A tleap script that builds the chain and sets N, CA, C and O, in Angstrom:
source leaprc.protein.ff14SB
mol = sequence {
  NMET LEU PHE VAL ALA PRO THR GLY ALA GLN
  ALA ASP GLU ASN ALA ILE ALA TYR VAL LYS
  VAL LEU ASN GLY ALA CYS TYR VAL GLU SER
  ALA GLY ALA GLU ARG ILE LEU GLN ILE GLY
  ASP PRO LEU TYR LYS ASP ASP ILE VAL LYS
  THR ARG ASN GLU SER SER LEU GLY VAL SER
  PHE ARG ASP ASN THR LEU VAL SER LEU GLY
  SER ASN SER SER LEU LYS LEU ASN ASN PHE
  GLU PHE ASP PRO ASP ASN LYS LYS LEU ALA
  PHE ALA VAL GLN LEU PHE GLU GLY THR LEU
  LEU TYR ILE SER GLY ILE ILE ALA LYS LEU
  THR LYS ASN PRO ASP GLU ASP LEU GLN ILE
  THR THR PRO ALA GLY THR ILE SER VAL ARG
  GLY THR LYS MET PHE VAL ARG ALA CGLU
}
set mol.1.N position { -13.485 -4.474 5.813 }
set mol.1.CA position { -13.551 -4.556 4.376 }
set mol.1.C position { -12.646 -5.682 3.920 }
set mol.1.O position { -11.471 -5.718 4.286 }
set mol.2.N position { -13.167 -6.587 3.138 }
set mol.2.CA position { -12.377 -7.674 2.580 }
set mol.2.C position { -12.068 -7.369 1.134 }
set mol.2.O position { -12.876 -6.771 0.423 }
set mol.3.N position { -10.901 -7.781 0.711 }
set mol.3.CA position { -10.474 -7.572 -0.670 }
set mol.3.C position { -10.984 -8.715 -1.518 }
set mol.3.O position { -10.836 -9.883 -1.159 }
set mol.4.N position { -11.584 -8.376 -2.640 }
set mol.4.CA position { -12.025 -9.381 -3.593 }
set mol.4.C position { -11.206 -9.175 -4.861 }
set mol.4.O position { -11.253 -8.110 -5.477 }
set mol.5.N position { -10.469 -10.188 -5.237 }
set mol.5.CA position { -9.603 -10.081 -6.410 }
set mol.5.C position { -10.425 -9.968 -7.673 }
set mol.5.O position { -11.467 -10.612 -7.794 }
set mol.6.N position { -9.972 -9.156 -8.620 }
set mol.6.CA position { -10.644 -9.076 -9.902 }
set mol.6.C position { -10.620 -10.433 -10.599 }
set mol.6.O position { -9.748 -11.260 -10.333 }
set mol.7.N position { -11.565 -10.652 -11.473 }
set mol.7.CA position { -11.647 -11.928 -12.174 }
set mol.7.C position { -11.428 -11.730 -13.658 }
set mol.7.O position { -11.495 -10.610 -14.163 }
set mol.8.N position { -11.170 -12.809 -14.342 }
set mol.8.CA position { -11.074 -12.804 -15.796 }
set mol.8.C position { -10.013 -11.864 -16.311 }
set mol.8.O position { -8.872 -11.878 -15.849 }
set mol.9.N position { -10.404 -11.033 -17.286 }
set mol.9.CA position { -9.453 -10.158 -17.954 }
set mol.9.C position { -8.895 -9.096 -17.013 }
set mol.9.O position { -7.818 -8.557 -17.269 }
set mol.10.N position { -9.611 -8.781 -15.920 }
set mol.10.CA position { -9.152 -7.750 -15.003 }
set mol.10.C position { -8.018 -8.230 -14.097 }
set mol.10.O position { -7.233 -7.410 -13.621 }
set mol.11.N position { -7.915 -9.523 -13.852 }
set mol.11.CA position { -6.904 -10.053 -12.939 }
set mol.11.C position { -5.507 -9.795 -13.491 }
set mol.11.O position { -5.262 -9.921 -14.691 }
set mol.12.N position { -4.607 -9.435 -12.600 }
set mol.12.CA position { -3.231 -9.147 -12.988 }
set mol.12.C position { -2.337 -9.755 -11.922 }
set mol.12.O position { -2.259 -9.238 -10.807 }
set mol.13.N position { -1.662 -10.846 -12.253 }
set mol.13.CA position { -0.865 -11.552 -11.249 }
set mol.13.C position { 0.337 -10.753 -10.772 }
set mol.13.O position { 0.898 -11.083 -9.728 }
set mol.14.N position { 0.759 -9.714 -11.492 }
set mol.14.CA position { 1.868 -8.869 -11.051 }
set mol.14.C position { 1.427 -7.750 -10.114 }
set mol.14.O position { 2.259 -7.138 -9.445 }
set mol.15.N position { 0.141 -7.483 -10.062 }
set mol.15.CA position { -0.371 -6.430 -9.184 }
set mol.15.C position { -0.212 -6.861 -7.727 }
set mol.15.O position { -0.461 -8.013 -7.371 }
set mol.16.N position { 0.213 -5.904 -6.893 }
set mol.16.CA position { 0.346 -6.200 -5.463 }
set mol.16.C position { -0.814 -5.624 -4.670 }
set mol.16.O position { -1.053 -6.015 -3.528 }
set mol.17.N position { -1.541 -4.684 -5.288 }
set mol.17.CA position { -2.653 -4.031 -4.602 }
set mol.17.C position { -3.596 -3.433 -5.642 }
set mol.17.O position { -3.275 -3.341 -6.827 }
set mol.18.N position { -4.776 -3.029 -5.156 }
set mol.18.CA position { -5.766 -2.391 -6.015 }
set mol.18.C position { -6.359 -1.183 -5.302 }
set mol.18.O position { -6.501 -1.177 -4.079 }
set mol.19.N position { -6.702 -0.165 -6.079 }
set mol.19.CA position { -7.365 1.021 -5.539 }
set mol.19.C position { -8.795 0.639 -5.194 }
set mol.19.O position { -9.540 0.154 -6.046 }
set mol.20.N position { -9.178 0.862 -3.930 }
set mol.20.CA position { -10.519 0.489 -3.475 }
set mol.20.C position { -11.403 1.703 -3.211 }
set mol.20.O position { -12.611 1.650 -3.438 }
set mol.21.N position { -10.807 2.806 -2.729 }
set mol.21.CA position { -11.555 4.023 -2.408 }
set mol.21.C position { -10.776 5.195 -2.972 }
set mol.21.O position { -9.548 5.238 -2.894 }
set mol.22.N position { -11.503 6.144 -3.540 }
set mol.22.CA position { -10.846 7.277 -4.182 }
set mol.22.C position { -11.720 8.512 -4.020 }
set mol.22.O position { -12.906 8.496 -4.352 }
set mol.23.N position { -11.125 9.577 -3.510 }
set mol.23.CA position { -11.819 10.856 -3.381 }
set mol.23.C position { -10.897 11.954 -3.881 }
set mol.23.O position { -9.794 12.114 -3.359 }
set mol.24.N position { -11.322 12.707 -4.871 }
set mol.24.CA position { -10.513 13.809 -5.372 }
set mol.24.C position { -9.438 13.347 -6.344 }
set mol.24.O position { -9.566 12.311 -6.996 }
set mol.25.N position { -8.371 14.145 -6.425 }
set mol.25.CA position { -7.301 13.910 -7.395 }
set mol.25.C position { -6.216 13.019 -6.811 }
set mol.25.O position { -5.498 13.429 -5.899 }
set mol.26.N position { -6.092 11.804 -7.330 }
set mol.26.CA position { -5.082 10.848 -6.880 }
set mol.26.C position { -4.356 10.306 -8.118 }
set mol.26.O position { -4.961 10.082 -9.167 }
set mol.27.N position { -3.049 10.106 -7.963 }
set mol.27.CA position { -2.208 9.733 -9.092 }
set mol.27.C position { -1.289 8.580 -8.719 }
set mol.27.O position { -1.087 8.277 -7.543 }
set mol.28.N position { -0.741 7.949 -9.739 }
set mol.28.CA position { 0.327 6.978 -9.539 }
set mol.28.C position { 1.455 7.331 -10.493 }
set mol.28.O position { 1.229 7.610 -11.671 }
set mol.29.N position { 2.676 7.312 -9.963 }
set mol.29.CA position { 3.865 7.486 -10.786 }
set mol.29.C position { 4.475 6.104 -10.946 }
set mol.29.O position { 4.857 5.456 -9.972 }
set mol.30.N position { 4.556 5.669 -12.194 }
set mol.30.CA position { 5.051 4.331 -12.494 }
set mol.30.C position { 5.971 4.414 -13.705 }
set mol.30.O position { 5.581 4.932 -14.751 }
set mol.31.N position { 7.178 3.911 -13.566 }
set mol.31.CA position { 8.163 3.921 -14.654 }
set mol.31.C position { 8.356 5.328 -15.226 }
set mol.31.O position { 8.519 5.496 -16.434 }
set mol.32.N position { 8.337 6.331 -14.352 }
set mol.32.CA position { 8.600 7.698 -14.759 }
set mol.32.C position { 7.412 8.453 -15.323 }
set mol.32.O position { 7.523 9.646 -15.603 }
set mol.33.N position { 6.279 7.791 -15.498 }
set mol.33.CA position { 5.076 8.445 -16.023 }
set mol.33.C position { 4.025 8.550 -14.917 }
set mol.33.O position { 3.920 7.670 -14.062 }
set mol.34.N position { 3.255 9.626 -14.942 }
set mol.34.CA position { 2.214 9.823 -13.934 }
set mol.34.C position { 0.850 9.742 -14.606 }
set mol.34.O position { 0.635 10.312 -15.676 }
set mol.35.N position { -0.079 9.017 -13.957 }
set mol.35.CA position { -1.433 8.919 -14.502 }
set mol.35.C position { -2.447 9.023 -13.380 }
set mol.35.O position { -2.143 8.718 -12.227 }
set mol.36.N position { -3.647 9.452 -13.716 }
set mol.36.CA position { -4.738 9.580 -12.758 }
set mol.36.C position { -5.246 8.199 -12.397 }
set mol.36.O position { -5.415 7.342 -13.265 }
set mol.37.N position { -5.488 7.985 -11.112 }
set mol.37.CA position { -5.996 6.698 -10.636 }
set mol.37.C position { -7.520 6.649 -10.684 }
set mol.37.O position { -8.199 7.670 -10.574 }
set mol.38.N position { -8.034 5.436 -10.851 }
set mol.38.CA position { -9.459 5.167 -10.788 }
set mol.38.C position { -9.683 3.956 -9.892 }
set mol.38.O position { -8.781 3.139 -9.709 }
set mol.39.N position { -10.874 3.843 -9.340 }
set mol.39.CA position { -11.204 2.687 -8.502 }
set mol.39.C position { -11.006 1.415 -9.328 }
set mol.39.O position { -11.439 1.327 -10.477 }
set mol.40.N position { -10.339 0.429 -8.711 }
set mol.40.CA position { -10.076 -0.843 -9.373 }
set mol.40.C position { -8.733 -0.919 -10.056 }
set mol.40.O position { -8.317 -1.999 -10.476 }
set mol.41.N position { -8.033 0.214 -10.181 }
set mol.41.CA position { -6.727 0.192 -10.842 }
set mol.41.C position { -5.736 -0.660 -10.057 }
set mol.41.O position { -5.704 -0.601 -8.828 }
set mol.42.N position { -4.926 -1.452 -10.761 }
set mol.42.CA position { -3.880 -2.228 -10.097 }
set mol.42.C position { -2.685 -1.350 -9.751 }
set mol.42.O position { -2.419 -0.354 -10.423 }
set mol.43.N position { -1.975 -1.724 -8.708 }
set mol.43.CA position { -0.740 -1.052 -8.302 }
set mol.43.C position { 0.362 -2.100 -8.238 }
set mol.43.O position { 0.109 -3.274 -7.966 }
set mol.44.N position { 1.600 -1.652 -8.496 }
set mol.44.CA position { 2.721 -2.563 -8.622 }
set mol.44.C position { 3.881 -2.135 -7.733 }
set mol.44.O position { 3.945 -0.994 -7.276 }
set mol.45.N position { 4.793 -3.069 -7.497 }
set mol.45.CA position { 6.008 -2.775 -6.745 }
set mol.45.C position { 6.714 -1.582 -7.397 }
set mol.45.O position { 6.798 -1.493 -8.622 }
set mol.46.N position { 7.213 -0.680 -6.573 }
set mol.46.CA position { 7.921 0.540 -6.962 }
set mol.46.C position { 7.023 1.663 -7.457 }
set mol.46.O position { 7.534 2.733 -7.789 }
set mol.47.N position { 5.712 1.472 -7.521 }
set mol.47.CA position { 4.803 2.575 -7.830 }
set mol.47.C position { 4.842 3.596 -6.697 }
set mol.47.O position { 5.060 3.248 -5.536 }
set mol.48.N position { 4.629 4.851 -7.050 }
set mol.48.CA position { 4.486 5.914 -6.053 }
set mol.48.C position { 3.072 6.468 -6.205 }
set mol.48.O position { 2.728 7.018 -7.251 }
set mol.49.N position { 2.256 6.323 -5.168 }
set mol.49.CA position { 0.889 6.839 -5.197 }
set mol.49.C position { 0.869 8.191 -4.508 }
set mol.49.O position { 1.542 8.405 -3.500 }
set mol.50.N position { 0.076 9.107 -5.078 }
set mol.50.CA position { 0.055 10.482 -4.594 }
set mol.50.C position { -1.380 10.992 -4.513 }
set mol.50.O position { -2.211 10.712 -5.376 }
set mol.51.N position { -1.642 11.744 -3.458 }
set mol.51.CA position { -2.914 12.443 -3.347 }
set mol.51.C position { -2.642 13.940 -3.397 }
set mol.51.O position { -1.555 14.393 -3.039 }
set mol.52.N position { -3.611 14.688 -3.833 }
set mol.52.CA position { -3.498 16.142 -3.904 }
set mol.52.C position { -4.375 16.768 -2.806 }
set mol.52.O position { -4.900 16.073 -1.936 }
set mol.53.N position { -4.514 18.089 -2.873 }
set mol.53.CA position { -5.354 18.830 -1.923 }
set mol.53.C position { -6.756 18.237 -1.849 }
set mol.53.O position { -7.363 17.914 -2.871 }
set mol.54.N position { -7.254 18.100 -0.643 }
set mol.54.CA position { -8.622 17.623 -0.402 }
set mol.54.C position { -8.931 16.311 -1.118 }
set mol.54.O position { -10.033 16.125 -1.633 }
set mol.55.N position { -7.965 15.409 -1.148 }
set mol.55.CA position { -8.194 14.094 -1.755 }
set mol.55.C position { -7.714 13.008 -0.805 }
set mol.55.O position { -6.935 13.270 0.111 }
set mol.56.N position { -8.183 11.792 -1.030 }
set mol.56.CA position { -7.757 10.649 -0.221 }
set mol.56.C position { -7.840 9.393 -1.078 }
set mol.56.O position { -8.501 9.358 -2.116 }
set mol.57.N position { -7.145 8.367 -0.603 }
set mol.57.CA position { -7.019 7.138 -1.382 }
set mol.57.C position { -7.003 5.945 -0.443 }
set mol.57.O position { -6.343 5.984 0.596 }
set mol.58.N position { -7.714 4.895 -0.789 }
set mol.58.CA position { -7.702 3.648 -0.040 }
set mol.58.C position { -7.233 2.521 -0.936 }
set mol.58.O position { -7.743 2.345 -2.042 }
set mol.59.N position { -6.259 1.757 -0.458 }
set mol.59.CA position { -5.644 0.682 -1.234 }
set mol.59.C position { -5.745 -0.620 -0.451 }
set mol.59.O position { -5.529 -0.637 0.761 }
set mol.60.N position { -6.073 -1.706 -1.138 }
set mol.60.CA position { -6.128 -3.034 -0.540 }
set mol.60.C position { -5.071 -3.912 -1.205 }
set mol.60.O position { -5.063 -4.082 -2.424 }
set mol.61.N position { -4.176 -4.468 -0.381 }
set mol.61.CA position { -3.129 -5.350 -0.875 }
set mol.61.C position { -3.655 -6.778 -0.967 }
set mol.61.O position { -4.709 -7.091 -0.414 }
set mol.62.N position { -2.927 -7.638 -1.658 }
set mol.62.CA position { -3.369 -9.020 -1.896 }
set mol.62.C position { -3.577 -9.827 -0.622 }
set mol.62.O position { -4.317 -10.811 -0.645 }
set mol.63.N position { -2.954 -9.447 0.485 }
set mol.63.CA position { -3.134 -10.181 1.745 }
set mol.63.C position { -4.191 -9.525 2.636 }
set mol.63.O position { -4.319 -9.879 3.808 }
set mol.64.N position { -4.942 -8.579 2.091 }
set mol.64.CA position { -5.974 -7.808 2.796 }
set mol.64.C position { -5.414 -6.709 3.696 }
set mol.64.O position { -6.162 -6.140 4.492 }
set mol.65.N position { -4.117 -6.390 3.593 }
set mol.65.CA position { -3.600 -5.198 4.260 }
set mol.65.C position { -4.279 -3.994 3.620 }
set mol.65.O position { -4.406 -3.918 2.398 }
set mol.66.N position { -4.716 -3.052 4.457 }
set mol.66.CA position { -5.362 -1.844 3.971 }
set mol.66.C position { -4.500 -0.638 4.293 }
set mol.66.O position { -3.980 -0.520 5.402 }
set mol.67.N position { -4.348 0.252 3.334 }
set mol.67.CA position { -3.597 1.488 3.513 }
set mol.67.C position { -4.454 2.621 2.973 }
set mol.67.O position { -4.961 2.561 1.853 }
set mol.68.N position { -4.605 3.659 3.794 }
set mol.68.CA position { -5.319 4.858 3.369 }
set mol.68.C position { -4.378 6.044 3.439 }
set mol.68.O position { -3.600 6.174 4.384 }
set mol.69.N position { -4.449 6.903 2.444 }
set mol.69.CA position { -3.644 8.124 2.410 }
set mol.69.C position { -4.566 9.327 2.476 }
set mol.69.O position { -5.610 9.364 1.826 }
set mol.70.N position { -4.162 10.317 3.276 }
set mol.70.CA position { -4.896 11.573 3.349 }
set mol.70.C position { -4.401 12.539 2.290 }
set mol.70.O position { -3.588 12.179 1.438 }
set mol.71.N position { -4.895 13.768 2.349 }
set mol.71.CA position { -4.522 14.818 1.391 }
set mol.71.C position { -3.028 15.068 1.369 }
set mol.71.O position { -2.342 14.943 2.384 }
set mol.72.N position { -2.541 15.422 0.195 }
set mol.72.CA position { -1.139 15.811 -0.006 }
set mol.72.C position { -0.163 14.772 0.529 }
set mol.72.O position { 0.789 15.102 1.237 }
set mol.73.N position { -0.410 13.523 0.185 }
set mol.73.CA position { 0.436 12.418 0.627 }
set mol.73.C position { 1.139 11.786 -0.566 }
set mol.73.O position { 0.662 11.847 -1.700 }
set mol.74.N position { 2.284 11.178 -0.278 }
set mol.74.CA position { 3.059 10.492 -1.303 }
set mol.74.C position { 3.663 9.235 -0.683 }
set mol.74.O position { 4.368 9.315 0.323 }
set mol.75.N position { 3.387 8.072 -1.282 }
set mol.75.CA position { 3.790 6.788 -0.730 }
set mol.75.C position { 4.363 5.902 -1.827 }
set mol.75.O position { 3.742 5.710 -2.872 }
set mol.76.N position { 5.559 5.362 -1.576 }
set mol.76.CA position { 6.169 4.416 -2.519 }
set mol.76.C position { 5.927 2.994 -2.029 }
set mol.76.O position { 6.097 2.696 -0.847 }
set mol.77.N position { 5.530 2.126 -2.947 }
set mol.77.CA position { 5.304 0.711 -2.653 }
set mol.77.C position { 6.620 -0.021 -2.910 }
set mol.77.O position { 6.856 -0.526 -4.008 }
set mol.78.N position { 7.473 -0.072 -1.889 }
set mol.78.CA position { 8.827 -0.609 -2.046 }
set mol.78.C position { 8.879 -2.110 -2.278 }
set mol.78.O position { 9.607 -2.583 -3.151 }
set mol.79.N position { 8.110 -2.858 -1.500 }
set mol.79.CA position { 8.198 -4.313 -1.598 }
set mol.79.C position { 6.909 -4.939 -1.099 }
set mol.79.O position { 6.299 -4.455 -0.145 }
set mol.80.N position { 6.502 -6.011 -1.747 }
set mol.80.CA position { 5.358 -6.785 -1.287 }
set mol.80.C position { 5.513 -8.197 -1.813 }
set mol.80.O position { 5.612 -8.423 -3.019 }
set mol.81.N position { 5.532 -9.143 -0.886 }
set mol.81.CA position { 5.555 -10.561 -1.256 }
set mol.81.C position { 4.528 -11.272 -0.395 }
set mol.81.O position { 4.501 -11.113 0.825 }
set mol.82.N position { 3.689 -12.051 -1.043 }
set mol.82.CA position { 2.693 -12.825 -0.305 }
set mol.82.C position { 2.606 -14.218 -0.903 }
set mol.82.O position { 1.768 -14.503 -1.757 }
set mol.83.N position { 3.496 -15.074 -0.429 }
set mol.83.CA position { 3.563 -16.464 -0.854 }
set mol.83.C position { 3.772 -17.309 0.406 }
set mol.83.O position { 4.875 -17.796 0.653 }
set mol.84.N position { 2.699 -17.484 1.210 }
set mol.84.CA position { 2.838 -18.188 2.489 }
set mol.84.C position { 3.341 -19.623 2.348 }
set mol.84.O position { 4.043 -20.114 3.232 }
set mol.85.N position { 2.998 -20.301 1.261 }
set mol.85.CA position { 3.428 -21.691 1.078 }
set mol.85.C position { 4.950 -21.812 1.010 }
set mol.85.O position { 5.519 -22.821 1.427 }
set mol.86.N position { 5.602 -20.775 0.482 }
set mol.86.CA position { 7.061 -20.773 0.373 }
set mol.86.C position { 7.718 -19.837 1.383 }
set mol.86.O position { 8.898 -19.505 1.273 }
set mol.87.N position { 6.921 -19.420 2.374 }
set mol.87.CA position { 7.407 -18.555 3.458 }
set mol.87.C position { 8.039 -17.261 2.954 }
set mol.87.O position { 9.015 -16.775 3.526 }
set mol.88.N position { 7.478 -16.707 1.879 }
set mol.88.CA position { 7.924 -15.422 1.349 }
set mol.88.C position { 6.858 -14.391 1.697 }
set mol.88.O position { 5.800 -14.325 1.070 }
set mol.89.N position { 7.167 -13.586 2.718 }
set mol.89.CA position { 6.230 -12.584 3.207 }
set mol.89.C position { 6.974 -11.268 3.389 }
set mol.89.O position { 7.988 -11.216 4.086 }
set mol.90.N position { 6.479 -10.217 2.772 }
set mol.90.CA position { 7.123 -8.913 2.927 }
set mol.90.C position { 6.137 -7.803 2.609 }
set mol.90.O position { 5.339 -7.902 1.676 }
set mol.91.N position { 6.210 -6.749 3.402 }
set mol.91.CA position { 5.437 -5.528 3.173 }
set mol.91.C position { 6.339 -4.363 3.538 }
set mol.91.O position { 6.730 -4.227 4.698 }
set mol.92.N position { 6.676 -3.524 2.573 }
set mol.92.CA position { 7.524 -2.368 2.838 }
set mol.92.C position { 7.059 -1.202 1.982 }
set mol.92.O position { 6.992 -1.302 0.757 }
set mol.93.N position { 6.735 -0.090 2.645 }
set mol.93.CA position { 6.346 1.128 1.962 }
set mol.93.C position { 7.153 2.292 2.526 }
set mol.93.O position { 7.705 2.212 3.623 }
set mol.94.N position { 7.211 3.369 1.757 }
set mol.94.CA position { 7.942 4.563 2.189 }
set mol.94.C position { 7.024 5.769 2.046 }
set mol.94.O position { 6.650 6.151 0.937 }
set mol.95.N position { 6.662 6.367 3.190 }
set mol.95.CA position { 5.825 7.560 3.208 }
set mol.95.C position { 6.733 8.783 3.126 }
set mol.95.O position { 7.464 9.080 4.071 }
set mol.96.N position { 6.690 9.490 2.001 }
set mol.96.CA position { 7.519 10.680 1.818 }
set mol.96.C position { 6.930 11.882 2.542 }
set mol.96.O position { 7.650 12.656 3.172 }
set mol.97.N position { 5.599 12.028 2.443 }
set mol.97.CA position { 4.903 13.127 3.102 }
set mol.97.C position { 3.430 12.778 3.229 }
set mol.97.O position { 2.912 11.935 2.497 }
set mol.98.N position { 2.759 13.441 4.175 }
set mol.98.CA position { 1.329 13.261 4.337 }
set mol.98.C position { 0.973 12.320 5.456 }
set mol.98.O position { 1.742 12.122 6.396 }
set mol.99.N position { -0.216 11.735 5.342 }
set mol.99.CA position { -0.728 10.851 6.392 }
set mol.99.C position { -1.069 9.481 5.832 }
set mol.99.O position { -1.486 9.347 4.682 }
set mol.100.N position { -0.884 8.476 6.662 }
set mol.100.CA position { -1.127 7.098 6.275 }
set mol.100.C position { -1.806 6.372 7.428 }
set mol.100.O position { -1.368 6.457 8.576 }
set mol.101.N position { -2.867 5.667 7.114 }
set mol.101.CA position { -3.501 4.756 8.061 }
set mol.101.C position { -3.237 3.353 7.545 }
set mol.101.O position { -3.554 3.030 6.401 }
set mol.102.N position { -2.649 2.516 8.409 }
set mol.102.CA position { -2.290 1.142 8.055 }
set mol.102.C position { -3.122 0.198 8.909 }
set mol.102.O position { -3.193 0.361 10.127 }
set mol.103.N position { -3.751 -0.789 8.275 }
set mol.103.CA position { -4.459 -1.860 8.982 }
set mol.103.C position { -3.897 -3.170 8.448 }
set mol.103.O position { -4.014 -3.475 7.261 }
set mol.104.N position { -3.289 -3.934 9.339 }
set mol.104.CA position { -2.554 -5.126 8.906 }
set mol.104.C position { -3.455 -6.192 8.318 }
set mol.104.O position { -4.633 -6.315 8.654 }
set mol.105.N position { -2.848 -6.956 7.426 }
set mol.105.CA position { -3.521 -8.073 6.783 }
set mol.105.C position { -2.916 -9.391 7.233 }
set mol.105.O position { -2.414 -9.507 8.350 }
set mol.106.N position { -2.968 -10.372 6.364 }
set mol.106.CA position { -2.543 -11.726 6.705 }
set mol.106.C position { -1.040 -11.820 6.945 }
set mol.106.O position { -0.606 -12.605 7.788 }
set mol.107.N position { -0.230 -11.036 6.222 }
set mol.107.CA position { 1.221 -11.094 6.415 }
set mol.107.C position { 1.585 -10.856 7.872 }
set mol.107.O position { 2.448 -11.548 8.413 }
set mol.108.N position { 0.942 -9.891 8.515 }
set mol.108.CA position { 1.247 -9.578 9.918 }
set mol.108.C position { 0.957 -10.758 10.837 }
set mol.108.O position { 1.609 -10.915 11.869 }
set mol.109.N position { -0.008 -11.579 10.474 }
set mol.109.CA position { -0.361 -12.743 11.295 }
set mol.109.C position { 0.582 -13.918 11.053 }
set mol.109.O position { 0.834 -14.714 11.957 }
set mol.110.N position { 1.102 -14.025 9.829 }
set mol.110.CA position { 1.911 -15.185 9.463 }
set mol.110.C position { 3.417 -15.012 9.665 }
set mol.110.O position { 4.133 -15.993 9.864 }
set mol.111.N position { 3.892 -13.784 9.615 }
set mol.111.CA position { 5.334 -13.586 9.656 }
set mol.111.C position { 5.927 -13.960 11.011 }
set mol.111.O position { 5.332 -13.723 12.063 }
set mol.112.N position { 7.106 -14.545 10.950 }
set mol.112.CA position { 7.859 -14.875 12.160 }
set mol.112.C position { 8.891 -13.793 12.456 }
set mol.112.O position { 9.516 -13.790 13.516 }
set mol.113.N position { 9.064 -12.867 11.499 }
set mol.113.CA position { 10.096 -11.848 11.620 }
set mol.113.C position { 9.552 -10.465 11.232 }
set mol.113.O position { 9.932 -9.929 10.192 }
set mol.114.N position { 8.666 -9.882 12.057 }
set mol.114.CA position { 8.056 -8.601 11.684 }
set mol.114.C position { 9.056 -7.456 11.565 }
set mol.114.O position { 8.814 -6.514 10.811 }
set mol.115.N position { 10.178 -7.512 12.293 }
set mol.115.CA position { 11.162 -6.430 12.208 }
set mol.115.C position { 11.736 -6.281 10.801 }
set mol.115.O position { 12.113 -5.179 10.402 }
set mol.116.N position { 11.803 -7.362 10.057 }
set mol.116.CA position { 12.331 -7.303 8.693 }
set mol.116.C position { 11.244 -7.385 7.630 }
set mol.116.O position { 11.393 -6.825 6.544 }
set mol.117.N position { 10.154 -8.077 7.935 }
set mol.117.CA position { 9.127 -8.338 6.930 }
set mol.117.C position { 8.082 -7.239 6.791 }
set mol.117.O position { 7.453 -7.134 5.738 }
set mol.118.N position { 7.875 -6.415 7.821 }
set mol.118.CA position { 6.828 -5.400 7.806 }
set mol.118.C position { 7.407 -4.051 8.187 }
set mol.118.O position { 7.670 -3.793 9.361 }
set mol.119.N position { 7.611 -3.178 7.185 }
set mol.119.CA position { 8.249 -1.899 7.474 }
set mol.119.C position { 7.564 -0.740 6.763 }
set mol.119.O position { 7.194 -0.820 5.591 }
set mol.120.N position { 7.411 0.335 7.522 }
set mol.120.CA position { 6.945 1.607 6.982 }
set mol.120.C position { 8.049 2.616 7.260 }
set mol.120.O position { 8.382 2.890 8.414 }
set mol.121.N position { 8.614 3.167 6.187 }
set mol.121.CA position { 9.705 4.124 6.318 }
set mol.121.C position { 9.150 5.535 6.140 }
set mol.121.O position { 8.330 5.789 5.258 }
set mol.122.N position { 9.615 6.447 6.996 }
set mol.122.CA position { 9.235 7.857 6.932 }
set mol.122.C position { 10.524 8.680 6.899 }
set mol.122.O position { 11.606 8.123 7.082 }
set mol.123.N position { 10.434 9.988 6.672 }
set mol.123.CA position { 11.648 10.808 6.723 }
set mol.123.C position { 12.340 10.758 8.094 }
set mol.123.O position { 13.546 10.991 8.185 }
set mol.124.N position { 11.595 10.461 9.140 }
set mol.124.CA position { 12.165 10.428 10.496 }
set mol.124.C position { 12.746 9.069 10.871 }
set mol.124.O position { 13.501 8.983 11.840 }
set mol.125.N position { 12.421 8.009 10.143 }
set mol.125.CA position { 12.927 6.683 10.484 }
set mol.125.C position { 12.039 5.582 9.946 }
set mol.125.O position { 11.117 5.832 9.169 }
set mol.126.N position { 12.328 4.348 10.371 }
set mol.126.CA position { 11.586 3.174 9.920 }
set mol.126.C position { 10.806 2.572 11.080 }
set mol.126.O position { 11.316 2.439 12.193 }
set mol.127.N position { 9.562 2.214 10.795 }
set mol.127.CA position { 8.690 1.588 11.789 }
set mol.127.C position { 8.545 0.123 11.415 }
set mol.127.O position { 8.198 -0.199 10.279 }
set mol.128.N position { 8.808 -0.765 12.365 }
set mol.128.CA position { 8.525 -2.181 12.170 }
set mol.128.C position { 7.122 -2.425 12.697 }
set mol.128.O position { 6.839 -2.172 13.868 }
set mol.129.N position { 6.261 -2.907 11.850 }
set mol.129.CA position { 4.848 -3.029 12.191 }
set mol.129.C position { 4.609 -4.308 12.978 }
set mol.129.O position { 5.002 -5.393 12.550 }
set mol.130.N position { 3.962 -4.174 14.129 }
set mol.130.CA position { 3.603 -5.346 14.921 }
set mol.130.C position { 2.123 -5.345 15.289 }
set mol.130.O position { 1.547 -6.396 15.571 }
set mol.131.N position { 1.521 -4.179 15.284 }
set mol.131.CA position { 0.114 -4.069 15.667 }
set mol.131.C position { -0.795 -4.260 14.480 }
set mol.131.O position { -0.344 -4.585 13.381 }
set mol.132.N position { -2.056 -4.060 14.703 }
set mol.132.CA position { -3.006 -4.260 13.652 }
set mol.132.C position { -3.451 -2.957 13.003 }
set mol.132.O position { -3.925 -2.966 11.867 }
set mol.133.N position { -3.306 -1.831 13.711 }
set mol.133.CA position { -3.737 -0.547 13.166 }
set mol.133.C position { -2.757 0.530 13.604 }
set mol.133.O position { -2.333 0.566 14.759 }
set mol.134.N position { -2.396 1.419 12.660 }
set mol.134.CA position { -1.433 2.464 12.974 }
set mol.134.C position { -1.691 3.673 12.086 }
set mol.134.O position { -2.038 3.541 10.913 }
set mol.135.N position { -1.513 4.857 12.673 }
set mol.135.CA position { -1.623 6.106 11.932 }
set mol.135.C position { -0.263 6.782 11.953 }
set mol.135.O position { 0.363 6.883 13.008 }
set mol.136.N position { 0.209 7.253 10.778 }
set mol.136.CA position { 1.525 7.885 10.653 }
set mol.136.C position { 1.368 9.204 9.906 }
set mol.136.O position { 0.611 9.304 8.940 }
set mol.137.N position { 2.102 10.216 10.375 }
set mol.137.CA position { 2.128 11.490 9.672 }
set mol.137.C position { 3.575 11.866 9.400 }
set mol.137.O position { 4.411 11.828 10.303 }
set mol.138.N position { 3.874 12.230 8.151 }
set mol.138.CA position { 5.218 12.637 7.763 }
set mol.138.C position { 5.176 14.025 7.152 }
set mol.138.O position { 4.305 14.334 6.338 }
set mol.139.N position { 6.121 14.853 7.550 }
set mol.139.CA position { 6.184 16.219 7.003 }
set mol.139.C position { 7.489 16.443 6.299 }
set mol.139.O position { 7.729 17.530 5.774 }
savepdb mol mol.pdb
quit
């Protein structure tokens, strides 16, 4: 699946990702407020995305990194930078609970320092991403 950026009035240069797949009840907590997500909604740094019972969510980041969350999951979008011309590359998320499927995008191919630039944090520790596909479960 390739990410196609929204055009015209829908484009948001501050957005780091967009909701691509949605099943059931999924929410985003942003600036202390929680709202229901819809396909195409933009996501921003420091947003916390949440799925409920029997729901799932698929998110595509600007570099084509794909993240899917299973039921009863909660994920914070800690950091994302994608400016290859200025060598600013970063992907950092924090999985509080639930399941996450990660499929790397362009940042994973371009970074010279994956230990610092690509991180998934869980209650048990931090994973430095080096592969192209990974499944994580946090309880």
